[in-house]
All heavy atoms as a GROMACS GRO file, in nm:
protein
  549
    1MET      N    1  -7.347  -4.402  -5.025
    1MET     CA    2  -7.262  -4.434  -4.934
    1MET      C    3  -7.332  -4.548  -4.842
    1MET      O    4  -7.437  -4.539  -4.804
    1MET     CB    5  -7.223  -4.324  -4.841
    1MET     CG    6  -7.141  -4.364  -4.731
    1MET     SD    7  -7.069  -4.220  -4.645
    1MET     CE    8  -6.980  -4.289  -4.509
    2GLU      N    9  -7.248  -4.653  -4.818
    2GLU     CA   10  -7.291  -4.753  -4.723
    2GLU      C   11  -7.281  -4.715  -4.591
    2GLU      O   12  -7.153  -4.717  -4.541
    2GLU     CB   13  -7.217  -4.890  -4.764
    2GLU     CG   14  -7.267  -5.009  -4.676
    2GLU     CD   15  -7.404  -5.060  -4.705
    2GLU    OE1   16  -7.438  -5.038  -4.826
    2GLU    OE2   17  -7.467  -5.099  -4.621
    3TRP      N   18  -7.380  -4.683  -4.507
    3TRP     CA   19  -7.366  -4.629  -4.382
    3TRP      C   20  -7.318  -4.729  -4.272
    3TRP      O   21  -7.238  -4.678  -4.190
    3TRP     CB   22  -7.504  -4.563  -4.329
    3TRP     CG   23  -7.539  -4.452  -4.421
    3TRP    CD1   24  -7.622  -4.441  -4.513
    3TRP    CD2   25  -7.488  -4.326  -4.412
    3TRP    NE1   26  -7.636  -4.324  -4.576
    3TRP    CE2   27  -7.532  -4.238  -4.510
    3TRP    CE3   28  -7.391  -4.270  -4.326
    3TRP    CZ2   29  -7.513  -4.112  -4.528
    3TRP    CZ3   30  -7.353  -4.129  -4.348
    3TRP    CH2   31  -7.416  -4.060  -4.444
    4THR      N   32  -7.353  -4.850  -4.283
    4THR     CA   33  -7.296  -4.944  -4.179
    4THR      C   34  -7.150  -4.969  -4.201
    4THR      O   35  -7.081  -4.966  -4.091
    4THR     CB   36  -7.371  -5.080  -4.199
    4THR    OG1   37  -7.356  -5.124  -4.327
    4THR    CG2   38  -7.517  -5.064  -4.156
    5LEU      N   39  -7.101  -4.975  -4.322
    5LEU     CA   40  -6.951  -4.983  -4.338
    5LEU      C   41  -6.884  -4.851  -4.301
    5LEU      O   42  -6.775  -4.869  -4.239
    5LEU     CB   43  -6.926  -5.014  -4.488
    5LEU     CG   44  -6.789  -5.079  -4.513
    5LEU    CD1   45  -6.755  -5.200  -4.429
    5LEU    CD2   46  -6.784  -5.115  -4.656
    6GLY      N   47  -6.949  -4.742  -4.328
    6GLY     CA   48  -6.884  -4.618  -4.281
    6GLY      C   49  -6.890  -4.607  -4.132
    6GLY      O   50  -6.784  -4.555  -4.071
    7PHE      N   51  -6.988  -4.647  -4.064
    7PHE     CA   52  -6.987  -4.653  -3.916
    7PHE      C   53  -6.879  -4.742  -3.865
    7PHE      O   54  -6.811  -4.708  -3.762
    7PHE     CB   55  -7.118  -4.687  -3.862
    7PHE     CG   56  -7.136  -4.675  -3.720
    7PHE    CD1   57  -7.140  -4.551  -3.655
    7PHE    CD2   58  -7.148  -4.793  -3.643
    7PHE    CE1   59  -7.148  -4.534  -3.526
    7PHE    CE2   60  -7.174  -4.777  -3.505
    7PHE     CZ   61  -7.160  -4.654  -3.443
    8ILE      N   62  -6.874  -4.850  -3.921
    8ILE     CA   63  -6.757  -4.952  -3.884
    8ILE      C   64  -6.619  -4.892  -3.902
    8ILE      O   65  -6.533  -4.903  -3.816
    8ILE     CB   66  -6.767  -5.083  -3.952
    8ILE    CG1   67  -6.902  -5.159  -3.914
    8ILE    CG2   68  -6.652  -5.172  -3.945
    8ILE    CD1   69  -6.937  -5.277  -4.000
    9ALA      N   70  -6.604  -4.820  -4.015
    9ALA     CA   71  -6.476  -4.752  -4.026
    9ALA      C   72  -6.439  -4.647  -3.931
    9ALA      O   73  -6.335  -4.632  -3.887
    9ALA     CB   74  -6.486  -4.683  -4.181
   10ILE      N   75  -6.548  -4.567  -3.889
   10ILE     CA   76  -6.528  -4.463  -3.786
   10ILE      C   77  -6.487  -4.534  -3.653
   10ILE      O   78  -6.393  -4.489  -3.583
   10ILE     CB   79  -6.654  -4.392  -3.780
   10ILE    CG1   80  -6.679  -4.295  -3.895
   10ILE    CG2   81  -6.655  -4.302  -3.644
   10ILE    CD1   82  -6.804  -4.230  -3.891
   11ILE      N   83  -6.547  -4.651  -3.628
   11ILE     CA   84  -6.514  -4.713  -3.513
   11ILE      C   85  -6.368  -4.766  -3.506
   11ILE      O   86  -6.289  -4.750  -3.417
   11ILE     CB   87  -6.607  -4.840  -3.478
   11ILE    CG1   88  -6.748  -4.785  -3.444
   11ILE    CG2   89  -6.554  -4.924  -3.362
   11ILE    CD1   90  -6.861  -4.892  -3.436
   12PHE      N   91  -6.325  -4.833  -3.619
   12PHE     CA   92  -6.192  -4.871  -3.638
   12PHE      C   93  -6.097  -4.752  -3.620
   12PHE      O   94  -5.981  -4.763  -3.557
   12PHE     CB   95  -6.170  -4.942  -3.765
   12PHE     CG   96  -6.194  -5.089  -3.776
   12PHE    CD1   97  -6.294  -5.144  -3.848
   12PHE    CD2   98  -6.118  -5.182  -3.687
   12PHE    CE1   99  -6.311  -5.279  -3.850
   12PHE    CE2  100  -6.150  -5.307  -3.690
   12PHE     CZ  101  -6.242  -5.359  -3.766
   13LEU      N  102  -6.113  -4.643  -3.687
   13LEU     CA  103  -6.033  -4.536  -3.680
   13LEU      C  104  -6.021  -4.474  -3.543
   13LEU      O  105  -5.920  -4.440  -3.488
   13LEU     CB  106  -6.085  -4.412  -3.776
   13LEU     CG  107  -6.059  -4.442  -3.930
   13LEU    CD1  108  -6.121  -4.333  -4.013
   13LEU    CD2  109  -5.904  -4.437  -3.955
   14THR      N  110  -6.131  -4.460  -3.481
   14THR     CA  111  -6.129  -4.404  -3.332
   14THR      C  112  -6.059  -4.509  -3.247
   14THR      O  113  -5.973  -4.457  -3.164
   14THR     CB  114  -6.281  -4.384  -3.287
   14THR    OG1  115  -6.354  -4.312  -3.377
   14THR    CG2  116  -6.276  -4.328  -3.154
   15VAL      N  117  -6.093  -4.626  -3.250
   15VAL     CA  118  -6.014  -4.726  -3.168
   15VAL      C  119  -5.857  -4.722  -3.194
   15VAL      O  120  -5.776  -4.735  -3.105
   15VAL     CB  121  -6.072  -4.856  -3.181
   15VAL    CG1  122  -5.994  -4.966  -3.111
   15VAL    CG2  123  -6.231  -4.867  -3.118
   16GLY      N  124  -5.830  -4.724  -3.324
   16GLY     CA  125  -5.697  -4.723  -3.365
   16GLY      C  126  -5.620  -4.599  -3.314
   16GLY      O  127  -5.511  -4.620  -3.272
   17LEU      N  128  -5.676  -4.482  -3.332
   17LEU     CA  129  -5.602  -4.366  -3.288
   17LEU      C  130  -5.586  -4.346  -3.148
   17LEU      O  131  -5.476  -4.308  -3.095
   17LEU     CB  132  -5.675  -4.247  -3.356
   17LEU     CG  133  -5.658  -4.234  -3.507
   17LEU    CD1  134  -5.754  -4.117  -3.555
   17LEU    CD2  135  -5.514  -4.198  -3.549
   18ILE      N  136  -5.692  -4.390  -3.075
   18ILE     CA  137  -5.678  -4.375  -2.932
   18ILE      C  138  -5.594  -4.485  -2.875
   18ILE      O  139  -5.510  -4.458  -2.781
   18ILE     CB  140  -5.821  -4.387  -2.862
   18ILE    CG1  141  -5.905  -4.262  -2.907
   18ILE    CG2  142  -5.822  -4.403  -2.719
   18ILE    CD1  143  -6.049  -4.278  -2.865
   19GLY      N  144  -5.602  -4.609  -2.926
   19GLY     CA  145  -5.514  -4.708  -2.886
   19GLY      C  146  -5.368  -4.672  -2.914
   19GLY      O  147  -5.278  -4.707  -2.826
   20GLN      N  148  -5.336  -4.614  -3.028
   20GLN     CA  149  -5.195  -4.581  -3.053
   20GLN      C  150  -5.151  -4.477  -2.961
   20GLN      O  151  -5.033  -4.472  -2.929
   20GLN     CB  152  -5.195  -4.540  -3.203
   20GLN     CG  153  -5.042  -4.492  -3.239
   20GLN     CD  154  -5.030  -4.422  -3.376
   20GLN    OE1  155  -5.132  -4.354  -3.413
   20GLN    NE2  156  -4.916  -4.424  -3.427
   21ALA      N  157  -5.234  -4.378  -2.930
   21ALA     CA  158  -5.186  -4.268  -2.844
   21ALA      C  159  -5.158  -4.334  -2.705
   21ALA      O  160  -5.054  -4.295  -2.653
   21ALA     CB  161  -5.308  -4.171  -2.825
   22PHE      N  162  -5.239  -4.412  -2.650
   22PHE     CA  163  -5.198  -4.474  -2.518
   22PHE      C  164  -5.073  -4.562  -2.533
   22PHE      O  165  -4.997  -4.573  -2.432
   22PHE     CB  166  -5.316  -4.555  -2.474
   22PHE     CG  167  -5.422  -4.478  -2.397
   22PHE    CD1  168  -5.547  -4.472  -2.462
   22PHE    CD2  169  -5.393  -4.415  -2.285
   22PHE    CE1  170  -5.651  -4.384  -2.408
   22PHE    CE2  171  -5.500  -4.330  -2.229
   22PHE     CZ  172  -5.633  -4.319  -2.283
   23GLN      N  173  -5.062  -4.635  -2.642
   23GLN     CA  174  -4.946  -4.727  -2.662
   23GLN      C  175  -4.816  -4.634  -2.669
   23GLN      O  176  -4.718  -4.659  -2.612
   23GLN     CB  177  -4.955  -4.802  -2.776
   23GLN     CG  178  -4.844  -4.893  -2.818
   23GLN     CD  179  -4.848  -5.017  -2.708
   23GLN    OE1  180  -4.948  -5.056  -2.668
   23GLN    NE2  181  -4.738  -5.050  -2.669
   24MET      N  182  -4.814  -4.522  -2.746
   24MET     CA  183  -4.707  -4.433  -2.765
   24MET      C  184  -4.666  -4.367  -2.616
   24MET      O  185  -4.554  -4.346  -2.593
   24MET     CB  186  -4.723  -4.330  -2.869
   24MET     CG  187  -4.722  -4.396  -3.001
   24MET     SD  188  -4.738  -4.280  -3.135
   24MET     CE  189  -4.583  -4.191  -3.122
   25ARG      N  190  -4.769  -4.335  -2.553
   25ARG     CA  191  -4.756  -4.280  -2.407
   25ARG      C  192  -4.672  -4.390  -2.330
   25ARG      O  193  -4.585  -4.351  -2.257
   25ARG     CB  194  -4.882  -4.236  -2.347
   25ARG     CG  195  -4.869  -4.182  -2.209
   25ARG     CD  196  -4.993  -4.128  -2.155
   25ARG     NE  197  -4.981  -4.078  -2.021
   25ARG     CZ  198  -4.990  -4.131  -1.908
   25ARG    NH1  199  -5.017  -4.269  -1.907
   25ARG    NH2  200  -4.983  -4.070  -1.802
   26LYS      N  201  -4.724  -4.507  -2.339
   26LYS     CA  202  -4.668  -4.612  -2.254
   26LYS      C  203  -4.521  -4.630  -2.298
   26LYS      O  204  -4.430  -4.648  -2.216
   26LYS     CB  205  -4.738  -4.752  -2.272
   26LYS     CG  206  -4.696  -4.857  -2.177
   26LYS     CD  207  -4.798  -4.969  -2.194
   26LYS     CE  208  -4.736  -5.083  -2.261
   26LYS     NZ  209  -4.823  -5.205  -2.269
   27ILE      N  210  -4.501  -4.636  -2.432
   27ILE     CA  211  -4.350  -4.649  -2.474
   27ILE      C  212  -4.262  -4.537  -2.424
   27ILE      O  213  -4.165  -4.557  -2.388
   27ILE     CB  214  -4.351  -4.655  -2.628
   27ILE    CG1  215  -4.431  -4.790  -2.680
   27ILE    CG2  216  -4.216  -4.644  -2.688
   27ILE    CD1  217  -4.446  -4.793  -2.833
   28ARG      N  218  -4.324  -4.411  -2.436
   28ARG     CA  219  -4.245  -4.288  -2.399
   28ARG      C  220  -4.208  -4.301  -2.252
   28ARG      O  221  -4.108  -4.266  -2.215
   28ARG     CB  222  -4.324  -4.161  -2.435
   28ARG     CG  223  -4.232  -4.039  -2.406
   28ARG     CD  224  -4.312  -3.916  -2.441
   28ARG     NE  225  -4.445  -3.908  -2.374
   28ARG     CZ  226  -4.470  -3.863  -2.259
   28ARG    NH1  227  -4.374  -3.821  -2.181
   28ARG    NH2  228  -4.587  -3.861  -2.214
   29LEU      N  229  -4.306  -4.337  -2.166
   29LEU     CA  230  -4.283  -4.346  -2.016
   29LEU      C  231  -4.189  -4.451  -1.986
   29LEU      O  232  -4.108  -4.440  -1.886
   29LEU     CB  233  -4.414  -4.356  -1.947
   29LEU     CG  234  -4.501  -4.231  -1.950
   29LEU    CD1  235  -4.638  -4.269  -1.880
   29LEU    CD2  236  -4.437  -4.110  -1.895
   30THR      N  237  -4.189  -4.567  -2.050
   30THR     CA  238  -4.091  -4.678  -2.026
   30THR      C  239  -3.954  -4.644  -2.069
   30THR      O  240  -3.853  -4.681  -2.002
   30THR     CB  241  -4.135  -4.803  -2.078
   30THR    OG1  242  -4.148  -4.802  -2.220
   30THR    CG2  243  -4.272  -4.849  -2.011
   31ASN      N  244  -3.941  -4.573  -2.174
   31ASN     CA  245  -3.814  -4.543  -2.244
   31ASN      C  246  -3.733  -4.413  -2.185
   31ASN      O  247  -3.625  -4.403  -2.172
   31ASN     CB  248  -3.813  -4.535  -2.393
   31ASN     CG  249  -3.845  -4.670  -2.449
   31ASN    OD1  250  -3.821  -4.776  -2.383
   31ASN    ND2  251  -3.887  -4.668  -2.570
   32HIS      N  252  -3.838  -4.321  -2.145
   32HIS     CA  253  -3.784  -4.196  -2.101
   32HIS      C  254  -3.857  -4.150  -1.981
   32HIS      O  255  -3.952  -4.052  -1.986
   32HIS     CB  256  -3.798  -4.078  -2.220
   32HIS     CG  257  -3.740  -4.118  -2.339
   32HIS    ND1  258  -3.596  -4.110  -2.356
   32HIS    CD2  259  -3.787  -4.170  -2.457
   32HIS    CE1  260  -3.570  -4.145  -2.485
   32HIS    NE2  261  -3.674  -4.188  -2.539
   33PRO      N  262  -3.835  -4.208  -1.856
   33PRO     CA  263  -3.921  -4.177  -1.734
   33PRO      C  264  -3.903  -4.042  -1.691
   33PRO      O  265  -3.978  -3.992  -1.617
   33PRO     CB  266  -3.880  -4.296  -1.649
   33PRO     CG  267  -3.734  -4.329  -1.699
   33PRO     CD  268  -3.735  -4.304  -1.838
   34ASP      N  269  -3.792  -3.976  -1.722
   34ASP     CA  270  -3.767  -3.851  -1.656
   34ASP      C  271  -3.829  -3.726  -1.718
   34ASP      O  272  -3.806  -3.612  -1.681
   34ASP     CB  273  -3.606  -3.818  -1.638
   34ASP     CG  274  -3.549  -3.830  -1.780
   34ASP    OD1  275  -3.613  -3.871  -1.878
   34ASP    OD2  276  -3.427  -3.799  -1.783
   35GLY      N  277  -3.899  -3.748  -1.825
   35GLY     CA  278  -3.988  -3.651  -1.886
   35GLY      C  279  -3.921  -3.580  -2.003
   35GLY      O  280  -3.980  -3.490  -2.058
   36GLU      N  281  -3.816  -3.630  -2.046
   36GLU     CA  282  -3.744  -3.575  -2.170
   36GLU      C  283  -3.816  -3.621  -2.300
   36GLU      O  284  -3.900  -3.713  -2.288
   36GLU     CB  285  -3.603  -3.609  -2.172
   36GLU     CG  286  -3.580  -3.760  -2.206
   36GLU     CD  287  -3.425  -3.799  -2.200
   36GLU    OE1  288  -3.367  -3.756  -2.094
   36GLU    OE2  289  -3.390  -3.869  -2.308
   37LEU      N  290  -3.804  -3.538  -2.396
   37LEU     CA  291  -3.862  -3.577  -2.532
   37LEU      C  292  -3.821  -3.707  -2.580
   37LEU      O  293  -3.700  -3.750  -2.568
   37LEU     CB  294  -3.833  -3.468  -2.623
   37LEU     CG  295  -3.902  -3.335  -2.601
   37LEU    CD1  296  -3.854  -3.232  -2.709
   37LEU    CD2  297  -4.047  -3.335  -2.596
   38ALA      N  298  -3.912  -3.776  -2.647
   38ALA     CA  299  -3.887  -3.925  -2.698
   38ALA      C  300  -3.819  -3.899  -2.832
   38ALA      O  301  -3.819  -3.798  -2.902
   38ALA     CB  302  -4.015  -3.996  -2.704
   39SER      N  303  -3.754  -4.008  -2.875
   39SER     CA  304  -3.696  -4.022  -3.003
   39SER      C  305  -3.795  -4.021  -3.116
   39SER      O  306  -3.902  -4.066  -3.090
   39SER     CB  307  -3.610  -4.144  -3.010
   39SER     OG  308  -3.566  -4.170  -3.141
   40PRO      N  309  -3.765  -3.966  -3.235
   40PRO     CA  310  -3.853  -3.976  -3.348
   40PRO      C  311  -3.870  -4.127  -3.393
   40PRO      O  312  -3.973  -4.160  -3.456
   40PRO     CB  313  -3.787  -3.909  -3.457
   40PRO     CG  314  -3.672  -3.823  -3.402
   40PRO     CD  315  -3.649  -3.887  -3.266
   41ASN      N  316  -3.789  -4.212  -3.342
   41ASN     CA  317  -3.792  -4.362  -3.377
   41ASN      C  318  -3.914  -4.424  -3.304
   41ASN      O  319  -3.938  -4.542  -3.320
   41ASN     CB  320  -3.671  -4.427  -3.356
   41ASN     CG  321  -3.563  -4.373  -3.445
   41ASN    OD1  322  -3.586  -4.332  -3.564
   41ASN    ND2  323  -3.434  -4.388  -3.404
   42ILE      N  324  -3.982  -4.356  -3.217
   42ILE     CA  325  -4.095  -4.404  -3.145
   42ILE      C  326  -4.201  -4.452  -3.238
   42ILE      O  327  -4.275  -4.549  -3.208
   42ILE     CB  328  -4.140  -4.310  -3.038
   42ILE    CG1  329  -4.240  -4.371  -2.942
   42ILE    CG2  330  -4.224  -4.203  -3.109
   42ILE    CD1  331  -4.272  -4.280  -2.820
   43PHE      N  332  -4.216  -4.405  -3.357
   43PHE     CA  333  -4.316  -4.439  -3.459
   43PHE      C  334  -4.291  -4.568  -3.521
   43PHE      O  335  -4.380  -4.637  -3.567
   43PHE     CB  336  -4.332  -4.342  -3.567
   43PHE     CG  337  -4.388  -4.209  -3.511
   43PHE    CD1  338  -4.300  -4.097  -3.489
   43PHE    CD2  339  -4.523  -4.182  -3.476
   43PHE    CE1  340  -4.361  -3.976  -3.459
   43PHE    CE2  341  -4.574  -4.070  -3.432
   43PHE     CZ  342  -4.484  -3.967  -3.419
   44THR      N  343  -4.166  -4.615  -3.519
   44THR     CA  344  -4.134  -4.745  -3.574
   44THR      C  345  -4.112  -4.854  -3.472
   44THR      O  346  -4.072  -4.960  -3.511
   44THR     CB  347  -3.996  -4.732  -3.652
   44THR    OG1  348  -3.897  -4.685  -3.568
   44THR    CG2  349  -4.005  -4.629  -3.760
   45ASN      N  350  -4.165  -4.826  -3.357
   45ASN     CA  351  -4.165  -4.942  -3.255
   45ASN      C  352  -4.260  -5.050  -3.288
   45ASN      O  353  -4.375  -5.014  -3.344
   45ASN     CB  354  -4.208  -4.877  -3.116
   45ASN     CG  355  -4.184  -4.972  -3.003
   45ASN    OD1  356  -4.234  -5.085  -3.002
   45ASN    ND2  357  -4.105  -4.931  -2.907
   46LYS      N  358  -4.222  -5.168  -3.276
   46LYS     CA  359  -4.302  -5.289  -3.326
   46LYS      C  360  -4.437  -5.296  -3.265
   46LYS      O  361  -4.534  -5.358  -3.323
   46LYS     CB  362  -4.222  -5.410  -3.314
   46LYS     CG  363  -4.201  -5.465  -3.165
   46LYS     CD  364  -4.126  -5.585  -3.172
   46LYS     CE  365  -4.093  -5.637  -3.031
   46LYS     NZ  366  -4.026  -5.756  -3.031
   47SER      N  367  -4.457  -5.242  -3.140
   47SER     CA  368  -4.586  -5.244  -3.078
   47SER      C  369  -4.681  -5.154  -3.134
   47SER      O  370  -4.807  -5.161  -3.098
   47SER     CB  371  -4.572  -5.228  -2.930
   47SER     OG  372  -4.520  -5.097  -2.891
   48ASN      N  373  -4.644  -5.056  -3.219
   48ASN     CA  374  -4.733  -4.966  -3.285
   48ASN      C  375  -4.799  -5.019  -3.410
   48ASN      O  376  -4.890  -4.966  -3.457
   48ASN     CB  377  -4.665  -4.835  -3.319
   48ASN     CG  378  -4.648  -4.732  -3.209
   48ASN    OD1  379  -4.731  -4.742  -3.110
   48ASN    ND2  380  -4.548  -4.665  -3.212
   49PHE      N  381  -4.732  -5.117  -3.470
   49PHE     CA  382  -4.789  -5.171  -3.590
   49PHE      C  383  -4.918  -5.237  -3.593
   49PHE      O  384  -4.997  -5.227  -3.684
   49PHE     CB  385  -4.683  -5.266  -3.659
   49PHE     CG  386  -4.556  -5.201  -3.703
   49PHE    CD1  387  -4.439  -5.230  -3.644
   49PHE    CD2  388  -4.565  -5.109  -3.816
   49PHE    CE1  389  -4.323  -5.171  -3.692
   49PHE    CE2  390  -4.451  -5.050  -3.851
   49PHE     CZ  391  -4.332  -5.064  -3.794
   50LYS      N  392  -4.955  -5.290  -3.485
   50LYS     CA  393  -5.107  -5.334  -3.466
   50LYS      C  394  -5.201  -5.226  -3.477
   50LYS      O  395  -5.306  -5.235  -3.538
   50LYS     CB  396  -5.118  -5.416  -3.342
   50LYS     CG  397  -5.105  -5.338  -3.215
   50LYS     CD  398  -5.118  -5.420  -3.093
   50LYS     CE  399  -5.093  -5.349  -2.967
   50LYS     NZ  400  -5.087  -5.422  -2.852
   51TRP      N  401  -5.163  -5.106  -3.409
   51TRP     CA  402  -5.254  -4.990  -3.422
   51TRP      C  403  -5.246  -4.936  -3.568
   51TRP      O  404  -5.354  -4.885  -3.609
   51TRP     CB  405  -5.213  -4.885  -3.319
   51TRP     CG  406  -5.224  -4.947  -3.192
   51TRP    CD1  407  -5.126  -4.959  -3.097
   51TRP    CD2  408  -5.343  -4.982  -3.113
   51TRP    NE1  409  -5.170  -5.022  -2.984
   51TRP    CE2  410  -5.295  -5.026  -2.995
   51TRP    CE3  411  -5.463  -4.984  -3.154
   51TRP    CZ2  412  -5.391  -5.081  -2.896
   51TRP    CZ3  413  -5.574  -5.033  -3.056
   51TRP    CH2  414  -5.525  -5.083  -2.932
   52TYR      N  415  -5.136  -4.940  -3.641
   52TYR     CA  416  -5.135  -4.894  -3.773
   52TYR      C  417  -5.220  -4.983  -3.860
   52TYR      O  418  -5.294  -4.928  -3.947
   52TYR     CB  419  -4.988  -4.891  -3.824
   52TYR     CG  420  -4.889  -4.803  -3.757
   52TYR    CD1  421  -4.761  -4.826  -3.746
   52TYR    CD2  422  -4.937  -4.686  -3.695
   52TYR    CE1  423  -4.675  -4.738  -3.693
   52TYR    CE2  424  -4.854  -4.597  -3.637
   52TYR     CZ  425  -4.723  -4.616  -3.634
   52TYR     OH  426  -4.641  -4.527  -3.575
   53ALA      N  427  -5.225  -5.110  -3.827
   53ALA     CA  428  -5.313  -5.205  -3.905
   53ALA      C  429  -5.458  -5.166  -3.884
   53ALA      O  430  -5.537  -5.159  -3.978
   53ALA     CB  431  -5.280  -5.352  -3.868
   54ILE      N  432  -5.497  -5.147  -3.758
   54ILE     CA  433  -5.634  -5.113  -3.734
   54ILE      C  434  -5.669  -4.988  -3.786
   54ILE      O  435  -5.787  -4.963  -3.865
   54ILE     CB  436  -5.663  -5.102  -3.570
   54ILE    CG1  437  -5.648  -5.237  -3.525
   54ILE    CG2  438  -5.794  -5.040  -3.551
   54ILE    CD1  439  -5.650  -5.244  -3.370
   55ILE      N  440  -5.589  -4.873  -3.798
   55ILE     CA  441  -5.619  -4.757  -3.855
   55ILE      C  442  -5.621  -4.779  -4.011
   55ILE      O  443  -5.718  -4.721  -4.083
   55ILE     CB  444  -5.507  -4.654  -3.835
   55ILE    CG1  445  -5.511  -4.610  -3.685
   55ILE    CG2  446  -5.510  -4.523  -3.928
   55ILE    CD1  447  -5.387  -4.546  -3.637
   56GLY      N  448  -5.550  -4.862  -4.074
   56GLY     CA  449  -5.543  -4.884  -4.208
   56GLY      C  450  -5.675  -4.957  -4.259
   56GLY      O  451  -5.732  -4.931  -4.358
   57ILE      N  452  -5.710  -5.055  -4.162
   57ILE     CA  453  -5.842  -5.118  -4.194
   57ILE      C  454  -5.958  -5.020  -4.192
   57ILE      O  455  -6.049  -5.016  -4.285
   57ILE     CB  456  -5.872  -5.229  -4.084
   57ILE    CG1  457  -5.780  -5.342  -4.110
   57ILE    CG2  458  -6.018  -5.283  -4.094
   57ILE    CD1  459  -5.774  -5.442  -4.011
   58GLY      N  460  -5.949  -4.916  -4.106
   58GLY     CA  461  -6.054  -4.824  -4.093
   58GLY      C  462  -6.062  -4.733  -4.214
   58GLY      O  463  -6.159  -4.696  -4.268
   59ILE      N  464  -5.938  -4.699  -4.259
   59ILE     CA  465  -5.933  -4.616  -4.398
   59ILE      C  466  -5.973  -4.688  -4.506
   59ILE      O  467  -6.059  -4.642  -4.598
   59ILE     CB  468  -5.788  -4.566  -4.410
   59ILE    CG1  469  -5.744  -4.467  -4.305
   59ILE    CG2  470  -5.768  -4.516  -4.542
   59ILE    CD1  471  -5.606  -4.424  -4.298
   60ALA      N  472  -5.954  -4.826  -4.514
   60ALA     CA  473  -5.994  -4.907  -4.616
   60ALA      C  474  -6.157  -4.914  -4.621
   60ALA      O  475  -6.218  -4.917  -4.729
   60ALA     CB  476  -5.928  -5.040  -4.625
   61CYS      N  477  -6.200  -4.940  -4.514
   61CYS     CA  478  -6.350  -4.953  -4.490
   61CYS      C  479  -6.420  -4.820  -4.525
   61CYS      O  480  -6.519  -4.822  -4.603
   61CYS     CB  481  -6.385  -4.990  -4.358
   61CYS     SG  482  -6.352  -5.158  -4.305
   62TRP      N  483  -6.360  -4.715  -4.489
   62TRP     CA  484  -6.422  -4.587  -4.528
   62TRP      C  485  -6.407  -4.560  -4.687
   62TRP      O  486  -6.502  -4.510  -4.740
   62TRP     CB  487  -6.334  -4.471  -4.452
   62TRP     CG  488  -6.395  -4.336  -4.485
   62TRP    CD1  489  -6.378  -4.250  -4.574
   62TRP    CD2  490  -6.516  -4.279  -4.412
   62TRP    NE1  491  -6.458  -4.139  -4.560
   62TRP    CE2  492  -6.542  -4.162  -4.454
   62TRP    CE3  493  -6.592  -4.327  -4.298
   62TRP    CZ2  494  -6.651  -4.080  -4.412
   62TRP    CZ3  495  -6.692  -4.248  -4.258
   62TRP    CH2  496  -6.717  -4.124  -4.306
   63TYR      N  497  -6.309  -4.597  -4.742
   63TYR     CA  498  -6.288  -4.589  -4.887
   63TYR      C  499  -6.396  -4.671  -4.962
   63TYR      O  500  -6.468  -4.630  -5.046
   63TYR     CB  501  -6.142  -4.622  -4.931
   63TYR     CG  502  -6.131  -4.614  -5.083
   63TYR    CD1  503  -6.104  -4.492  -5.134
   63TYR    CD2  504  -6.134  -4.722  -5.160
   63TYR    CE1  505  -6.086  -4.481  -5.275
   63TYR    CE2  506  -6.112  -4.710  -5.287
   63TYR     CZ  507  -6.089  -4.588  -5.364
   63TYR     OH  508  -6.072  -4.585  -5.487
   64ILE      N  509  -6.401  -4.795  -4.906
   64ILE     CA  510  -6.504  -4.888  -4.971
   64ILE      C  511  -6.651  -4.842  -4.959
   64ILE      O  512  -6.737  -4.843  -5.042
   64ILE     CB  513  -6.490  -5.032  -4.917
   64ILE    CG1  514  -6.354  -5.094  -4.961
   64ILE    CG2  515  -6.598  -5.115  -4.960
   64ILE    CD1  516  -6.313  -5.218  -4.886
   65ALA      N  517  -6.677  -4.788  -4.825
   65ALA     CA  518  -6.807  -4.728  -4.805
   65ALA      C  519  -6.845  -4.619  -4.890
   65ALA      O  520  -6.965  -4.605  -4.935
   65ALA     CB  521  -6.818  -4.687  -4.661
   66GLU      N  522  -6.741  -4.539  -4.922
   66GLU     CA  523  -6.772  -4.421  -5.008
   66GLU      C  524  -6.792  -4.460  -5.159
   66GLU      O  525  -6.860  -4.394  -5.219
   66GLU     CB  526  -6.641  -4.320  -5.014
   66GLU     CG  527  -6.635  -4.247  -4.872
   66GLU     CD  528  -6.739  -4.128  -4.870
   66GLU    OE1  529  -6.768  -4.075  -4.981
   66GLU    OE2  530  -6.785  -4.091  -4.764
   67ARG      N  531  -6.734  -4.566  -5.188
   67ARG     CA  532  -6.755  -4.612  -5.326
   67ARG      C  533  -6.882  -4.696  -5.358
   67ARG      O  534  -6.911  -4.716  -5.472
   67ARG     CB  535  -6.629  -4.688  -5.379
   67ARG     CG  536  -6.494  -4.615  -5.376
   67ARG     CD  537  -6.492  -4.501  -5.460
   67ARG     NE  538  -6.374  -4.419  -5.442
   67ARG     CZ  539  -6.373  -4.289  -5.440
   67ARG    NH1  540  -6.490  -4.223  -5.459
   67ARG    NH2  541  -6.256  -4.228  -5.426
   68LEU      N  542  -6.934  -4.749  -5.256
   68LEU     CA  543  -7.054  -4.838  -5.278
   68LEU      C  544  -7.183  -4.741  -5.305
   68LEU      O  545  -7.205  -4.642  -5.254
   68LEU     CB  546  -7.077  -4.929  -5.161
   68LEU     CG  547  -6.971  -5.041  -5.148
   68LEU    CD1  548  -7.002  -5.129  -5.026
   68LEU    CD2  549  -6.973  -5.130  -5.268
   0.00000   0.00000   0.00000
């Protein structure tokens, strides 16, 4: 295993998951300020796709690190 690439993958995954959590919280609070449950369509909001890309890069780096 390539440890540097694996460490980079862990960083991408951590940043992506934490960033997506904060983004989804922000979306939920702007769309539903009274505390009701958000729609399941919150996952398809266009501002989430940058976090999905970062998470995907992390998964790809991890896969490559495991294969080297």
